[in-house]
N, C-alpha and C positions, 0 to 999 in steps of 0.2 A: 688869717680868719681876719672875717669884720668882725669889730663888736658888736654888742647887742643883738648877737647871733637868736633868735629864739632855741633853746631846748627844752623837750619834754625828757622829765627821769620817769619812770615807772620802778619803785626799787621798796621792799618789805623790812629791811636793814633799816632799823633804828638810825643805830651809830655810821654806820659805812654810807646810809641816804646823805645825812646833815651832813658830812664831812662834804662830800662829794659833791654835795647843794654850792658849799661854803669857796671850795675848790673853784669853782664854775663860774660865780658871784665874783671872786677875786682877778677873773680873767679878764671881766668887762661882759660875762656871759649873761647872758637875760631869760632866765626860766618862764616858759610860759605855762607851767602846770608840775607839779611837783605830785604822783599818786601810788598806790598801792599795790595797785593788780590792775591791769591790763580793760579789766570790765570798769572795773572805777575810768578811767583813763578815757575806752569810749564810751562814756557815758558820759562824760564833761563836756565842757566847751574852752578849752585853754586859749589863749591870746597871748602874743597873736599867732599865727598857724607855727608848728616847729618845722624847724627844718630840720632837725638833727634827734631822735628821738635815740636815748639810752635806757638797757629796761635790762634787767638781771637775768642770767642763762635759766634759774626757775621758771620766772612769772614767763618769761617766754612761750616757753609749754605749754601756760594754762591758758584758759582755762579746754586747753586740748592740742592739737599739732596745729592750729591755725590760725592763732593766736597773733600771730604779725601779720599774717593776710590781711585777719582783719586794721590791725593800725595800717598797715597799708593802700586797704582800700579808704580806709577813713582821712590819711593824711598822704596820698600818691606821692606826695613830690621832701616826701618823710625820709631819711638812710636812718637806718635801723640798727644801732649798733649796739651787740650783745654782752654783758661784764658779767664775765663766765670765772669761777672760784679758780681752774684748775689749768692743767693742760688736760685734760681727758677729748681726747681723740670723738667721744659720743657727744661732747657739747658741739665742739664746731661739727658735727658731721650732722648734728639736729638743729642746728642754726643756719645753717649751708640751707636744708632741705624748706626750712622755715619762710625761706625767703630773705634773713638777715644782708644787710650788706656789712655789714663789719662785726669783728670778736674781739674785745678785748680782757683780758684777764686783771686780775685786781690786785696781782702784784707786781702789774706796770707802773716803770716808775710813771709820776703827774703828764711828765712830757709828753708819753708816747697817747695819751689823754686826747692831747690837744691833735698830735698829729694824726689821730682818728679821725676826728671832728673835719678836718681839715681838708683827710681824705671826703669825707663820705660827704661837704661839700660840694665838692666839684665832681660827684659824681663818680667815684675810685669806688672799690671795694680795699680792707684793709682787713689784715689780720698783724695778732701780735708776733712785734720781733721773738720773742719767747717762745713760743709755739712755731714759728717756723724756722727757729735753728734745730727744736726736736727736731724735725723730718729734713734739715736740709743731707743733700748725695753726698755721700760720702768720696763718689768715684763717679764716671760715668758723666754723658753730657754735661754742660754748663746752664747756670738755674736759667736762662734767657732764652733756652731752648725752650719750644711749645711741646707735649706733650702729648698734647691730640696729631701733630703733623709727625711725633716717636714711633705710635703707638697706631698700628692699623685697626680695623674696622674690627673686627675679631678679639685682639687684645685689650680692646675699649669696651666688649663687650663683657669678656672677663674682670675686671675690672668693677663694670655696673653691679656682678654680682657677688662679689667680694665684696664689695663696699656695704650688699645687702645681708651679710651673712652668710652666703653659701659659701659649702666645704664642696671640695673637688669632685666627689661623687655627685652633688647634689648640680653643679656648673654644667659635666658632660649629660646629666641627661637632660640640664631643661635646655644645651646646644646641641646635643646628637650626637656627644661628640666619646673618643675613648678616656677614662682617666688618667689613662698615660700622655694624649695631647694635651689636656687641659692645663697639664701640670709642667709639662712643653711649654706652654703656653707663660703660664708663671713665669718660668725660670726666664724666658727672654722678657717680659715687660720688668723683675725684678734689674737686669743687667740692664735695658736700655733708661730705667730712672735713673738707676746710679744707686735704688737701694738692697735693706735686704728683708726684708719679712713682709708678712700682704698690710700690716699693720700701716706700715712708712709704704706703701701701695698706696692704700688710699688717702692719707692723709698728706701725700704729694700732691696727687689727682682732685684733693677736696679744695685744698691750696689754690691749687691754678685755676681751677675751676676747669677741669679738661676736660669732663668727661658726660658732660651734663646729669648728676644725682639730681 
């Protein structure tokens, strides 16, 4: 990781924010700005232009679902690293949908912070290893397998609708299928991905960015 890499930090939690600032400076990284909200950051003129922006999860969704998109529009080259408080699937899903490039847990060790920054600097996505372990398949295809290749087009449609919160009967109506057919697709999807629940289906798909949520 390059020394003096400019980092933008958006975090409203005082003690946590101060600790993160100290940690970044300790590693020789340069803070181009520290702000309490997305609105404040967008109104400011941080220098130099941030290469990575670290943002607290609740703030990433404020003022509305387009907060991250506004940050990307202002600084197109910045990698957006969302800092979450727990392993909530909803947090990961929202961050991904909003345009995040990485998702880090506050409980992750400090080494993971710098792994995440390094990944974003090289235009790679990052997901906390702790979260990946939560959705690790118990059996079935190896991690190197690409879910998009494993799932048929219809199965990918079903996964998208599951991720949007639709139930079996709603999915059946939307796709013009019978509920039994949808259930069969769900069973096949879980078998192919090596998971056991709808939540794990969505988590697996999100962490692999395989069905374009």
